[in-house]
C-alpha positions as CSV (number, residue, x, y, z in Angstrom):
1,M,-45.6,-52.0,0.2
2,T,-44.1,-51.1,-3.1
3,E,-45.0,-48.3,-5.3
4,N,-43.6,-48.5,-8.8
5,G,-41.4,-50.9,-7.9
6,I,-39.9,-49.0,-4.7
7,D,-40.2,-50.7,-1.4
8,V,-41.7,-47.5,0.3
9,K,-41.7,-48.9,3.7
10,A,-37.6,-49.2,3.4
11,V,-37.2,-45.6,2.0
12,M,-39.0,-44.0,4.8
13,M,-36.8,-46.1,7.2
14,E,-33.6,-45.2,5.7
15,S,-34.8,-41.5,5.5
16,K,-35.7,-41.9,9.4
17,S,-32.2,-43.1,9.9
18,R,-30.5,-40.0,7.9
19,D,-32.9,-37.6,10.3
20,S,-31.9,-39.2,13.3
21,I,-28.0,-39.9,13.0
22,P,-26.5,-37.2,10.3
23,G,-23.6,-37.6,11.8
24,A,-22.1,-37.9,15.6
25,N,-18.9,-36.2,15.1
26,L,-20.0,-33.1,13.8
27,K,-18.5,-30.2,15.6
28,I,-20.6,-27.3,16.2
29,G,-19.6,-24.2,17.8
30,F,-21.6,-21.2,19.6
31,I,-20.3,-17.9,19.8
32,G,-23.3,-16.5,22.2
33,L,-25.1,-18.6,24.3
34,G,-28.0,-16.7,25.2
35,N,-32.2,-17.8,24.7
36,M,-31.6,-18.4,20.6
37,A,-28.6,-20.2,21.0
38,S,-29.9,-22.5,24.0
39,A,-32.8,-23.2,21.9
40,M,-30.8,-24.0,19.3
41,I,-28.6,-26.5,21.1
42,G,-31.4,-28.1,22.6
43,G,-32.9,-28.8,19.4
44,I,-29.6,-30.4,17.9
45,L,-29.2,-32.6,20.9
46,K,-32.7,-33.6,21.2
47,H,-32.8,-35.0,17.5
48,G,-29.2,-36.3,17.6
49,V,-27.5,-34.4,15.2
50,T,-24.5,-34.2,17.3
51,T,-23.6,-35.1,20.9
52,K,-23.0,-32.5,23.9
53,E,-19.7,-33.6,23.7
54,N,-18.9,-32.1,19.9
55,I,-20.7,-28.9,20.9
56,L,-18.3,-26.1,22.0
57,G,-19.8,-22.5,23.5
58,Y,-18.6,-19.1,24.4
59,D,-20.3,-16.3,26.0
60,T,-18.3,-13.0,27.3
61,L,-20.4,-13.9,30.8
62,L,-18.8,-16.5,32.6
63,S,-21.5,-17.2,34.6
64,V,-23.8,-17.7,31.3
65,R,-21.3,-20.3,30.2
66,K,-21.2,-22.3,33.4
67,E,-24.9,-22.0,33.3
68,A,-25.0,-23.4,29.9
69,Q,-22.7,-26.3,31.0
70,A,-24.4,-27.5,33.8
71,R,-28.1,-27.4,31.9
72,L,-27.2,-28.8,28.4
73,G,-23.7,-30.5,29.5
74,I,-22.3,-29.0,26.6
75,L,-17.9,-27.8,26.7
76,T,-17.2,-24.4,26.8
77,A,-14.2,-22.0,25.6
78,G,-12.4,-19.4,27.0
79,S,-12.5,-17.8,23.8
80,D,-14.4,-17.0,20.5
81,T,-11.2,-17.9,18.5
82,E,-11.0,-21.2,20.6
83,V,-14.5,-21.9,19.5
84,V,-13.7,-21.2,15.7
85,V,-10.7,-23.5,15.8
86,N,-12.1,-26.4,17.3
87,S,-15.6,-26.5,15.7
88,Q,-16.9,-27.2,11.9
89,I,-20.2,-25.0,12.0
90,I,-20.0,-21.9,13.8
91,V,-23.1,-20.1,14.9
92,L,-22.9,-16.5,15.3
93,A,-25.3,-16.0,18.2
94,V,-24.7,-12.2,19.5
95,K,-27.1,-9.2,18.7
96,P,-26.1,-7.4,15.4
97,Q,-24.3,-4.5,17.2
98,F,-21.7,-6.9,18.3
99,Y,-21.0,-8.7,14.9
100,M,-18.1,-6.7,14.0
101,D,-16.5,-6.9,17.0
102,V,-16.5,-10.9,16.9
103,I,-15.6,-11.0,13.4
104,E,-12.5,-8.8,13.8
105,E,-11.6,-11.4,17.0
106,I,-12.0,-14.3,15.0
107,R,-11.3,-13.4,11.3
108,N,-7.5,-14.6,11.5
109,V,-8.6,-18.3,11.9
110,A,-11.8,-18.3,10.2
111,S,-10.2,-20.4,7.4
112,I,-12.1,-21.4,4.4
113,E,-12.7,-24.9,6.0
114,K,-15.1,-23.5,8.1
115,L,-19.1,-23.0,7.8
116,F,-20.4,-19.9,9.8
117,I,-24.5,-19.4,10.5
118,T,-25.5,-16.2,11.2
119,I,-28.6,-15.3,13.0
120,A,-28.5,-11.4,12.6
121,P,-30.9,-9.4,11.0
122,G,-30.0,-6.8,8.3
123,K,-26.4,-8.4,8.1
124,T,-26.2,-9.3,4.3
125,L,-24.1,-12.2,2.7
126,D,-22.1,-8.9,1.2
127,W,-21.6,-7.0,4.8
128,L,-20.8,-10.4,6.2
129,K,-17.8,-11.0,3.5
130,N,-16.6,-7.6,3.9
131,A,-16.6,-7.9,7.6
132,F,-14.3,-11.4,7.2
133,H,-12.0,-9.4,4.8
134,H,-11.9,-12.8,2.9
135,N,-13.8,-15.8,1.6
136,V,-15.9,-17.5,3.8
137,K,-18.8,-20.2,3.8
138,I,-21.9,-18.1,5.5
139,V,-25.6,-19.3,5.8
140,R,-27.8,-16.3,6.7
141,C,-30.7,-17.5,8.9
142,M,-33.3,-15.8,10.9
143,P,-34.8,-17.9,13.5
144,N,-37.6,-16.8,15.8
145,T,-38.0,-17.2,19.8
146,P,-40.6,-20.2,19.6
147,A,-37.4,-21.9,18.7
148,L,-37.2,-22.3,22.8
149,V,-40.6,-24.6,22.7
150,G,-39.4,-26.5,19.3
151,E,-41.5,-24.5,17.3
152,G,-39.0,-22.3,15.6
153,M,-39.6,-20.9,12.0
154,T,-36.3,-20.0,10.1
155,G,-35.4,-18.5,6.9
156,A,-31.9,-19.8,5.4
157,C,-29.8,-18.5,2.4
158,P,-26.2,-19.8,1.9
159,N,-23.5,-17.8,0.0
160,E,-21.8,-19.3,-3.1
161,L,-19.1,-20.9,-1.4
162,V,-21.5,-23.4,0.5
163,S,-21.8,-26.7,-1.2
164,E,-25.1,-28.4,-1.6
165,E,-24.2,-31.3,1.3
166,E,-23.0,-28.4,3.6
167,F,-26.4,-26.8,3.1
168,E,-28.3,-29.9,3.7
169,K,-26.0,-30.2,7.2
170,V,-27.2,-26.7,8.1
171,M,-30.9,-27.0,7.3
172,R,-30.8,-30.4,9.6
173,I,-29.8,-28.4,12.4
174,L,-32.5,-25.6,11.6
175,N,-35.2,-28.2,11.5
176,S,-34.1,-29.8,14.9
177,F,-35.7,-26.8,17.0
178,G,-38.7,-26.1,14.5
179,K,-39.3,-25.7,10.6
180,A,-36.7,-24.0,8.4
181,R,-37.2,-22.8,4.7
182,H,-34.5,-22.2,1.8
183,V,-35.1,-18.4,1.0
184,P,-33.6,-15.9,-1.4
185,E,-31.7,-13.6,0.4
186,R,-33.9,-10.5,-0.6
187,L,-36.7,-12.0,1.0
188,M,-34.7,-12.0,4.4
189,D,-36.1,-8.8,5.5
190,A,-39.6,-10.2,4.8
191,V,-38.8,-13.1,7.0
192,V,-37.8,-10.6,10.0
193,S,-41.3,-9.1,9.9
194,V,-43.4,-12.2,9.1
195,S,-41.4,-14.7,11.4
196,G,-38.3,-13.3,13.1
197,S,-40.3,-10.4,15.0
198,S,-44.0,-11.7,15.0
199,P,-44.2,-13.7,17.9
200,A,-44.4,-10.2,19.7
201,Y,-47.0,-9.1,17.6
202,V,-48.9,-12.4,18.3
203,F,-48.2,-12.4,22.1
204,M,-49.5,-8.7,22.0
205,M,-52.6,-10.2,20.7
206,I,-52.8,-13.0,23.1
207,E,-52.5,-10.6,26.0
208,A,-55.1,-8.4,24.9
209,M,-57.8,-11.0,24.2
210,A,-56.9,-12.5,28.0
211,D,-57.6,-8.8,28.9
212,A,-61.0,-8.3,27.8
213,A,-61.8,-12.0,29.1
214,V,-60.2,-10.6,32.1
215,A,-63.3,-7.7,32.0
216,D,-65.7,-10.1,30.9
217,G,-65.2,-12.0,34.4
218,M,-62.5,-14.6,33.7
219,P,-59.6,-15.6,36.0
220,R,-56.6,-14.1,34.3
221,Q,-54.6,-17.6,34.0
222,E,-57.7,-19.1,33.1
223,A,-57.9,-15.9,30.4
224,Y,-54.4,-16.6,29.1
225,R,-54.7,-20.6,28.6
226,F,-58.2,-20.0,26.7
227,A,-56.3,-17.1,24.1
228,A,-52.6,-18.8,23.7
229,Q,-54.9,-22.4,22.7
230,A,-57.3,-20.4,20.2
231,V,-54.3,-18.7,18.6
232,Y,-51.9,-22.5,18.5
233,G,-55.5,-24.2,17.1
234,S,-55.7,-21.5,14.5
235,A,-52.3,-21.8,13.6
236,K,-52.5,-25.6,13.2
237,M,-55.7,-25.1,11.0
238,V,-54.1,-23.2,8.6
239,L,-50.9,-25.5,8.3
240,E,-52.9,-28.5,8.2
241,T,-55.7,-27.8,6.1
242,G,-54.1,-25.9,3.4
243,R,-57.0,-23.8,3.3
244,H,-57.0,-20.1,2.4
245,P,-57.3,-17.9,6.4
246,A,-60.4,-16.1,4.5
247,D,-62.3,-19.6,4.1
248,L,-61.3,-20.6,7.7
249,K,-62.2,-16.9,8.6
250,D,-65.6,-17.6,7.1
251,M,-66.1,-20.8,8.9
252,V,-66.2,-19.2,12.1
253,C,-68.6,-16.1,10.7
254,S,-72.1,-17.4,11.2
255,P,-74.8,-15.0,9.9
256,A,-75.9,-12.3,12.2
257,G,-73.6,-14.0,14.8
258,T,-71.1,-12.9,17.4
259,T,-67.9,-13.4,15.2
260,I,-68.8,-11.5,12.5
261,E,-69.7,-8.8,14.9
262,A,-66.1,-8.9,16.2
263,V,-64.8,-9.2,12.4
264,R,-66.5,-5.8,11.9
265,V,-64.9,-4.0,15.0
266,L,-61.6,-5.2,13.8
267,E,-62.1,-4.0,10.3
268,E,-63.4,-0.3,11.6
269,K,-60.4,-0.1,13.9
270,G,-57.9,-0.7,11.0
271,F,-56.8,-4.3,12.2
272,R,-55.1,-5.6,9.2
273,A,-53.6,-2.0,8.3
274,A,-51.9,-1.8,11.4
275,I,-50.3,-5.5,11.2
276,M,-49.3,-4.8,7.5
277,D,-47.9,-1.2,8.5
278,A,-46.3,-2.6,11.8
279,M,-44.7,-5.5,9.6
280,R,-43.6,-2.7,6.7
281,A,-41.6,-0.7,9.8
282,C,-40.4,-3.7,10.8
283,T,-39.0,-4.4,7.2
284,E,-37.7,-1.3,7.0
285,K,-35.7,-1.4,10.3
286,S,-34.2,-4.7,9.6
287,K,-32.9,-3.1,6.3
288,S,-31.3,-0.2,8.1
289,L,-29.7,-2.4,10.7
């Protein structure tokens, strides 16, 4: 099939090939091998971003290193500096409070040829540059825990030293465990509240929905299943229909029906305001880290 003289099928095949085989020799290192790192590695391997032989990980806990090596088949290092020396792209997958300690340890081997992916809320590109004491290629990211099931949402912003080609490599990594979007750094704290932390809000809502169903006589495991599928399907409708959430809500609200009565109670209890206030508090906390 052709459009405007272009072989559409060939272009689609070429695009698919690029997505699945971005470069088997890409060496990716992970400092920290917790849940988020494991989710990222799983996506990288599933989508062929690189091979397990080209992933090197380090964690301060020997038991965590051994578990990652056994479960994921990756190589493990004896130190964080070893990871940096032997990798092209390095993911700093430790908690924000440990960032300075790790950067102090790897600073001397963090050459300009290396590219660092950071996933800590509140650690700005300027903060990271100052921590390294010299110019380093950095892509600041904020993923979320649904990455564990391949449905993560990640915001990413590069510093001025990262080339377009290098940023594309990073986005390929981030898209391997969900969806990723390039956002300006001024919005990264908003990304934390709207996607980085928001799974917790959703889990609380699912738990509350299930509790109410249990109170009405439904077995608990069945209640979780109904509530979770309702949230999953609703989110999919927003993403796939492109319709405004208010329109989709109105589709469910029949005149004098059950749904509009439930909506009335949620409005009365300040449902929207509570979520907005929670997200504002989350954003402010992110800025202060």
